[in-house]
MDAnalysis code that builds the backbone (N, CA, C; Angstrom):
import MDAnalysis as mda
import numpy as np

u = mda.Universe.empty(354, n_residues=118, atom_resindex=np.repeat(np.arange(118), 3), trajectory=True)
u.add_TopologyAttr("name", ["N", "CA", "C"] * 118)
u.add_TopologyAttr("resid", np.arange(1, 119))
u.add_TopologyAttr("resname", ["MET", "LEU", "GLN", "ILE", "ASN", "ASN", "LEU", "VAL", "HIS", "LYS", "LYS", "ALA", "ALA", "SER", "ASP", "LYS", "LYS", "SER", "GLU", "SER", "VAL", "THR", "ILE", "LYS", "THR", "LYS", "GLU", "GLY", "ALA", "TYR", "VAL", "LEU", "LEU", "MET", "ARG", "LEU", "GLY", "ALA", "THR", "LYS", "ARG", "LEU", "ILE", "THR", "HIS", "LEU", "GLN", "LEU", "VAL", "GLY", "GLU", "ALA", "ALA", "GLU", "SER", "LEU", "ILE", "ILE", "ILE", "LEU", "LYS", "GLN", "LEU", "SER", "VAL", "PRO", "PHE", "ASP", "ASP", "ASN", "PHE", "VAL", "THR", "LEU", "GLY", "VAL", "ALA", "ILE", "HIS", "ASP", "ALA", "GLY", "LYS", "ILE", "ALA", "PHE", "PRO", "GLY", "GLU", "LEU", "ASP", "GLY", "SER", "GLY", "SER", "SER", "HIS", "GLU", "PRO", "GLU", "GLY", "GLU", "ASN", "TYR", "TYR", "LEU", "LYS", "THR", "GLU", "TRP", "ASN", "GLN", "LYS", "LEU", "LEU", "ASP", "VAL", "ALA"])
u.atoms.positions = np.array([
    [0.845, -1.167, 0.000],
    [0.000, 0.000, 0.000],
    [0.897, 1.239, 0.000],
    [0.568, 2.194, -0.814],
    [1.332, 3.431, -0.893],
    [0.431, 4.592, -0.505],
    [0.917, 5.450, 0.352],
    [0.200, 6.676, 0.686],
    [0.816, 7.788, -0.154],
    [0.011, 8.488, -0.885],
    [0.533, 9.613, -1.657],
    [-0.372, 10.809, -1.498],
    [0.206, 11.964, -1.640],
    [-0.558, 13.203, -1.686],
    [-0.509, 13.590, -3.149],
    [-1.551, 13.250, -3.905],
    [-1.429, 13.346, -5.363],
    [-1.762, 14.724, -5.894],
    [-1.302, 14.905, -7.118],
    [-1.662, 16.109, -7.872],
    [-3.033, 15.873, -8.456],
    [-3.813, 16.900, -8.536],
    [-5.124, 16.800, -9.156],
    [-4.913, 16.769, -10.668],
    [-5.830, 16.154, -11.374],
    [-5.766, 16.040, -12.829],
    [-5.324, 17.368, -13.433],
    [-4.546, 17.322, -14.488],
    [-3.991, 18.537, -15.096],
    [-5.041, 19.624, -15.318],
    [-6.241, 19.229, -15.712],
    [-7.270, 20.225, -15.986],
    [-7.657, 20.997, -14.732],
    [-7.474, 20.392, -13.560],
    [-7.832, 21.060, -12.311],
    [-6.603, 21.547, -11.563],
    [-5.436, 21.424, -12.176],
    [-4.194, 21.784, -11.489],
    [-4.169, 23.243, -11.065],
    [-4.833, 24.082, -11.812],
    [-4.819, 25.497, -11.468],
    [-5.553, 25.780, -10.160],
    [-6.371, 24.825, -9.709],
    [-7.075, 24.985, -8.442],
    [-6.140, 24.853, -7.241],
    [-4.933, 24.332, -7.474],
    [-3.932, 24.123, -6.431],
    [-4.468, 23.241, -5.304],
    [-5.358, 22.312, -5.663],
    [-5.901, 21.379, -4.687],
    [-5.102, 20.083, -4.727],
    [-5.064, 19.394, -3.620],
    [-4.487, 18.062, -3.577],
    [-5.358, 17.233, -2.662],
    [-5.207, 15.938, -2.753],
    [-5.973, 15.065, -1.897],
    [-5.129, 13.850, -1.559],
    [-5.462, 13.233, -0.467],
    [-4.741, 12.048, -0.033],
    [-5.377, 10.832, -0.688],
    [-4.560, 9.998, -1.276],
    [-5.032, 8.809, -1.962],
    [-4.197, 7.632, -1.495],
    [-4.859, 6.501, -1.272],
    [-4.138, 5.284, -0.939],
    [-4.133, 4.392, -2.162],
    [-2.949, 4.035, -2.620],
    [-2.822, 3.155, -3.774],
    [-2.484, 1.764, -3.255],
    [-3.400, 0.835, -3.468],
    [-3.193, -0.544, -3.023],
    [-3.016, -1.497, -4.198],
    [-3.473, -1.062, -5.367],
    [-3.494, -1.955, -6.524],
    [-2.972, -1.246, -7.761],
    [-2.667, -2.046, -8.764],
    [-2.248, -1.458, -10.041],
    [-3.384, -0.643, -10.645],
    [-4.635, -1.090, -10.441],
    [-5.772, -0.330, -10.953],
    [-5.836, 1.056, -10.307],
    [-5.540, 1.118, -9.022],
    [-5.493, 2.409, -8.337],
    [-4.402, 3.297, -8.894],
    [-3.277, 2.685, -9.233],
    [-2.181, 3.449, -9.847],
    [-2.604, 3.984, -11.209],
    [-3.320, 3.167, -11.992],
    [-3.786, 3.617, -13.302],
    [-4.749, 4.790, -13.161],
    [-5.635, 4.725, -12.170],
    [-6.578, 5.823, -11.948],
    [-5.822, 7.109, -11.625],
    [-4.833, 7.006, -10.740],
    [-4.027, 8.178, -10.403],
    [-3.336, 8.734, -11.643],
    [-2.725, 7.864, -12.439],
    [-2.023, 8.321, -13.638],
    [-2.987, 8.983, -14.627],
    [-4.197, 8.451, -14.748],
    [-5.178, 9.093, -15.623],
    [-5.556, 10.473, -15.093],
    [-5.648, 10.598, -13.783],
    [-5.957, 11.901, -13.192],
    [-4.816, 12.886, -13.428],
    [-3.602, 12.371, -13.572],
    [-2.449, 13.227, -13.857],
    [-2.342, 13.552, -15.348],
    [-3.171, 12.913, -16.177],
    [-3.179, 13.216, -17.602],
    [-2.723, 12.097, -18.509],
    [-2.559, 10.883, -17.995],
    [-2.126, 9.762, -18.830],
    [-3.159, 9.472, -19.908],
    [-2.657, 9.187, -21.100],
    [-3.538, 8.827, -22.210],
    [-3.937, 7.361, -22.100],
    [-4.981, 7.008, -22.818],
    [-5.412, 5.607, -22.867],
    [-4.275, 4.741, -23.413],
    [-3.545, 5.270, -24.363],
    [-2.410, 4.532, -24.953],
    [-1.347, 4.232, -23.895],
    [-1.047, 5.194, -23.033],
    [-0.062, 4.971, -21.973],
    [-0.571, 3.920, -20.988],
    [-1.821, 4.007, -20.600],
    [-2.378, 3.023, -19.669],
    [-2.335, 1.631, -20.288],
    [-2.655, 1.527, -21.572],
    [-2.586, 0.227, -22.263],
    [-1.158, -0.307, -22.249],
    [-0.199, 0.553, -22.508],
    [1.218, 0.154, -22.451],
    [1.567, -0.392, -21.072],
    [1.176, 0.326, -20.029],
    [1.483, -0.104, -18.666],
    [0.798, -1.428, -18.344],
    [-0.413, -1.624, -18.841],
    [-1.121, -2.880, -18.619],
    [-0.422, -4.039, -19.320],
    [0.067, -3.817, -20.539],
    [0.781, -4.864, -21.270],
    [2.092, -5.231, -20.584],
    [2.825, -4.222, -20.137],
    [4.054, -4.497, -19.388],
    [3.702, -5.239, -18.099],
    [2.576, -4.862, -17.490],
    [2.112, -5.529, -16.278],
    [1.796, -6.998, -16.511],
    [1.223, -7.319, -17.665],
    [0.938, -8.720, -17.986],
    [2.227, -9.523, -18.081],
    [3.245, -8.936, -18.691],
    [4.548, -9.616, -18.769],
    [5.130, -9.803, -17.371],
    [5.007, -8.781, -16.537],
    [5.519, -8.871, -15.164],
    [4.783, -9.952, -14.376],
    [3.476, -10.074, -14.586],
    [2.712, -11.104, -13.891],
    [3.228, -12.495, -14.231],
    [3.604, -12.710, -15.490],
    [4.174, -14.000, -15.890],
    [5.485, -14.259, -15.168],
    [6.310, -13.226, -15.069],
    [7.585, -13.374, -14.354],
    [7.359, -13.593, -12.857],
    [6.377, -12.925, -12.297],
    [6.050, -13.088, -10.874],
    [5.675, -14.538, -10.585],
    [4.871, -15.134, -11.457],
    [4.471, -16.539, -11.283],
    [5.698, -17.439, -11.270],
    [6.605, -17.231, -12.211],
    [7.825, -18.049, -12.285],
    [8.681, -17.859, -11.037],
    [8.867, -16.612, -10.602],
    [9.678, -16.352, -9.410],
    [9.070, -17.006, -8.174],
    [7.751, -16.987, -8.062],
    [7.092, -17.653, -6.930],
    [7.303, -19.163, -6.993],
    [7.224, -19.738, -8.198],
    [7.451, -21.173, -8.359],
    [8.874, -21.553, -7.962],
    [9.791, -20.629, -8.171],
    [11.192, -20.871, -7.808],
    [11.492, -20.500, -6.352],
    [10.465, -20.064, -5.633],
    [10.588, -19.658, -4.226],
    [11.558, -18.505, -4.028],
    [11.622, -17.617, -4.995],
    [12.455, -16.426, -4.877],
    [11.712, -15.431, -3.984],
    [12.368, -14.972, -2.908],
    [11.677, -14.024, -2.022],
    [11.649, -12.614, -2.629],
    [10.464, -12.047, -2.718],
    [10.286, -10.681, -3.213],
    [8.883, -10.235, -2.857],
    [8.662, -8.932, -2.953],
    [7.361, -8.336, -2.659],
    [6.622, -8.168, -3.988],
    [5.711, -9.083, -4.279],
    [5.044, -9.049, -5.573],
    [4.169, -7.810, -5.749],
    [3.572, -7.301, -4.683],
    [2.784, -6.080, -4.791],
    [3.677, -4.885, -5.134],
    [4.857, -4.835, -4.534],
    [5.825, -3.776, -4.824],
    [6.204, -3.793, -6.308],
    [6.477, -4.986, -6.830],
    [6.842, -5.127, -8.243],
    [5.672, -4.704, -9.131],
    [4.476, -5.168, -8.792],
    [3.289, -4.848, -9.578],
    [3.041, -3.342, -9.623],
    [3.159, -2.675, -8.476],
    [2.953, -1.224, -8.443],
    [4.076, -0.484, -9.172],
    [5.300, -0.962, -9.034],
    [6.421, -0.343, -9.749],
    [6.238, -0.410, -11.255],
    [5.794, -1.561, -11.735],
    [5.533, -1.716, -13.168],
    [4.409, -0.782, -13.603],
    [3.385, -0.646, -12.759],
    [2.226, 0.175, -13.104],
    [2.562, 1.659, -13.244],
    [3.619, 2.120, -12.571],
    [3.948, 3.561, -12.624],
    [5.266, 3.863, -13.326],
    [5.934, 2.845, -13.846],
    [7.309, 3.035, -14.319],
    [7.460, 4.060, -15.444],
    [6.440, 4.311, -16.208],
    [6.545, 5.263, -17.318],
    [5.673, 6.496, -17.118],
    [5.476, 6.924, -15.891],
    [4.619, 8.079, -15.611],
    [5.082, 9.324, -16.369],
    [6.372, 9.476, -16.585],
    [6.893, 10.644, -17.284],
    [6.433, 10.743, -18.728],
    [5.928, 9.642, -19.272],
    [5.425, 9.672, -20.646],
    [4.095, 10.404, -20.737],
    [3.533, 10.802, -19.586],
    [2.370, 11.684, -19.614],
    [2.774, 12.983, -20.310],
    [3.951, 13.479, -19.985],
    [4.444, 14.733, -20.569],
    [5.124, 14.524, -21.918],
    [5.569, 13.299, -22.203],
    [6.273, 12.998, -23.450],
    [5.635, 11.792, -24.134],
    [4.387, 11.920, -24.584],
    [3.688, 10.771, -25.156],
    [4.337, 10.223, -26.419],
    [5.103, 11.032, -27.118],
    [5.802, 10.560, -28.310],
    [6.811, 9.471, -28.010],
    [7.255, 9.400, -26.770],
    [8.231, 8.380, -26.393],
    [7.584, 7.017, -26.170],
    [6.270, 6.939, -26.294],
    [5.607, 5.637, -26.236],
    [5.934, 4.810, -27.467],
    [6.046, 5.467, -28.612],
    [6.283, 4.768, -29.867],
    [7.648, 5.072, -30.476],
    [8.323, 6.066, -29.946],
    [9.624, 6.445, -30.473],
    [10.675, 6.368, -29.384],
    [11.882, 6.686, -29.765],
    [12.963, 6.651, -28.782],
    [12.970, 7.943, -27.974],
    [13.698, 7.910, -26.899],
    [13.845, 9.102, -26.069],
    [13.856, 8.761, -24.605],
    [14.489, 9.611, -23.851],
    [14.566, 9.385, -22.401],
    [14.135, 10.624, -21.617],
    [13.543, 11.592, -22.302],
    [13.090, 12.797, -21.607],
    [12.040, 12.480, -20.556],
    [11.306, 11.394, -20.762],
    [10.260, 11.024, -19.808],
    [10.818, 10.585, -18.460],
    [12.072, 10.146, -18.435],
    [12.619, 9.619, -17.179],
    [12.720, 10.684, -16.085],
    [13.382, 11.825, -16.323],
    [13.395, 12.852, -15.270],
    [12.008, 13.432, -15.014],
    [11.173, 13.473, -16.060],
    [9.816, 13.987, -15.869],
    [9.021, 13.058, -14.960],
    [9.221, 11.755, -15.129],
    [8.575, 10.793, -14.240],
    [9.016, 11.001, -12.811],
    [10.303, 11.249, -12.619],
    [10.811, 11.521, -11.271],
    [10.164, 12.779, -10.697],
    [9.950, 13.785, -11.550],
    [9.274, 15.007, -11.085],
    [7.863, 14.703, -10.601],
    [7.142, 13.841, -11.315],
    [5.803, 13.449, -10.864],
    [5.886, 12.801, -9.488],
    [6.863, 11.922, -9.327],
    [6.997, 11.207, -8.060],
    [7.391, 12.147, -6.932],
    [8.279, 13.096, -7.231],
    [8.731, 14.015, -6.192],
    [7.641, 14.995, -5.782],
    [6.730, 15.322, -6.701],
    [5.630, 16.218, -6.377],
    [4.555, 15.514, -5.556],
    [4.627, 14.214, -5.520],
    [3.723, 13.429, -4.699],
    [4.544, 12.820, -3.574],
    [3.950, 11.995, -2.799],
    [4.685, 11.374, -1.700],
    [4.822, 9.876, -1.935],
    [5.356, 9.504, -3.101],
    [5.565, 8.097, -3.403],
    [6.565, 7.515, -2.418],
    [6.412, 6.270, -2.133],
    [7.371, 5.514, -1.332],
    [8.746, 5.623, -2.006],
    [9.763, 6.086, -1.290],
    [11.090, 6.326, -1.868],
    [11.670, 5.040, -2.459],
    [11.436, 3.918, -1.825],
    [11.939, 2.650, -2.340],
    [11.346, 2.371, -3.725],
    [10.055, 2.643, -3.876],
    [9.412, 2.434, -5.166],
    [9.952, 3.426, -6.185],
    [10.153, 4.656, -5.783],
    [10.718, 5.669, -6.678],
    [12.084, 5.239, -7.206],
    [12.892, 4.628, -6.357],
    [14.234, 4.229, -6.770],
    [14.226, 3.190, -7.873],
    [13.192, 2.348, -7.955],
    [13.169, 1.330, -8.991],
    [12.268, 1.681, -10.163],
    [11.308, 2.590, -9.940],
    [10.404, 2.948, -11.022],
    [11.089, 3.917, -11.959],
])
């Protein structure tokens, strides 16, 4: 579970409002990202990467590898948040989204451990 003080959707950002949100699931992370301005294409990308991660999670569990599967699932769900600002990097090359993603995380109160891997 992650406690964050999120930014309100870009359209309401001028209101300078924030609210406390508890993210327990990847679906909750997707909702937050959509409120921050994520496109349907970005959410679909994150869901597809999440499906691949779920397959790896199953294998790691079968091998009795110790890890926090919820942590991995949430990290995968938010790993490309910076592509909200750089949607062209969904289909093209570029790394401008990486520092922008960090800016999203720093403006919220993401778990620092999750920030380090996302």
